[in-house]
N, C-alpha and C positions, 0 to 999 in steps of 0.2 A: 254186615261186613263193610269195611271201609274201602274195599277194592274198587278202583275207578277205571282202570285200563287193563286190558288183557291182550298179550301178543302170543298167539298160538300158531304162528306161521308154519310150524313143523308138525302140528297135530292133524291127523287125518280123520279121526272119528271122535265125536263128542257124544257121550252116552247120556241117558235120561237124567234130567234135572241137575246136571253138572254145576250150573251157576244160578240155579233158581233163587229168586228174591235177593239178588245182589243189588240192592236199591241204589247204591251210589255209582254203579258201573255206568260209564258213559261211552266207552269205545272198545271195540273188539276187532282184532285182526285174525281172520280164519283163512288165510291165503293158501292153505294146503288141505283144508277139510273137504272130504268127499261125501261125508254124511253127518247131518246134525239130527240127533235123535229127539224124542219127545220131551217137551218142556225144558229144554236146556237153558234158555234164558227167560223162562216164565217169570213175570212180575219184576223184571229189571226195569223199573219205571223210569229211570233217567237215561237209559241206553239211547244214544242219538246216532252213533256211527258204527256200521258193521261192514267190514271188508270180507267178501265171500270169494272163495277159490273158483277159478275157471273150471276145475274138475268136479265141483259139487254136483251130486246127482239127486239128493233128497233132503228135504226139510221136514222133520217129524211133526206130529200133532202137538199143537201148543208151544212150539219151539220159541216163538217170539211173542206169545200171547201176553197182553197187558204191558208191552213195552211202549208205554204211552208217549214217550219223547222221540221215538224213532220217526224221523222225517222222510227218509228215503232209503231205498235198498235196491242195489243193482243185482238183479237175478242173472246168473251166468247162463250161457247158451247150452250148457251141459245138464242143466236141471231138468229132471224128469217128473218129480213128484213133490207136491206141496201137501202136507198132511192137514187133517181137520183142525180147525181153529189155530193154524200156524201163526197168523198175524191178527187174531181176534183182539179187538180193543186197542189196536195201534192207531190211536186217534189223531196223531200228528202226521201220519203217512199221507202224502199228497198225490202221488202218482205210482201206478203199478204197470209195468210192462212184462207180460208173461211170455218168455221166449218160445220159439217154435218147438223146442225139445220137450216141453211139458206134455205129459199124457194123462196126468191126474191132478185135479185140484180138489182137495178134501172139503167136506161140508163145513160151513161156517169159517172157511179159511180167512176171509177178510170181514168177518162179522163186526158191525158197528165201527168200522174205520171211517169215522165221520169227516176226517180231513181229506179223504180221497176226492179229487176232482176229475181225474182221468184214469181210465182203465183200458189197456190195450192187450188183448189176448191174441198173440201171434201164432199160437200152437194150433194143431189140428184136432183138438179135443172134440168129442161128440156130445158130452154132457157137462152141464154146469150143475153141480150138486146142491143139495138142500142148504138154504140160508148162506150160500157162499158170500154174497155181497149184501146181506140183510142189514138194513139200517145205515147204509152208506149214502146218506141223504144229500150229499153235496157233489156227487158225480155229475159232471156236466158233459163229458165226452166218454162214450162207451163204444169200444171197437170189439166186436165179436167175430169169431172165425166162421168162414163159410161152411166148414165141416160140422158145425153145431146142429145136432138133431133134437136134443132134449134139454129143457130148462126145468130143473126139479122144483119142488114146492119151496116157496118163500125165497127163492134164489135172489130176487131183487126187491123184496118187500121193503117199503119205506125208502126207496130210491126215488126222490121227488124232483130232482133238479136236472135230469138229463135233457140237454138241448140238442145234442148230436149223437145219433146212433148209426154205427156202421156195421154191416154184416158182410164181410168180404174176405 
């Protein structure tokens, strides 16, 4: 499809695979969305800019998987859940700040996000699930919450570049 820009400022819910593989899509305005279901923007490989709503509460599994051009995303303070593989293979993503409202980060959520250099988890989560940051080999600054009790299998496999680790 030739679709390059989407303005969905009045749409509250995006259902599964709504814009899957819109390879020319570069920007999206979701300023009213409260829920983004599974694989909505899967393989939108040129997607660079996403505006998320302040009221957004969940990002489904694979919602932005393989959005290889996505450089940054500002997660709202209302976000409670990030589904499995939500940002998997978002290789241009450089920084992730997970707000205090987050209570679930799905397995492989940031799998192979090689561009990540900084991760700041501000929430009070107690578990980092399987392969959440697997292969994020360029993370230099990693801030984990004091509430953290369990780091699951392979959560940080192939994360080689950490220079600063905070747990507070």
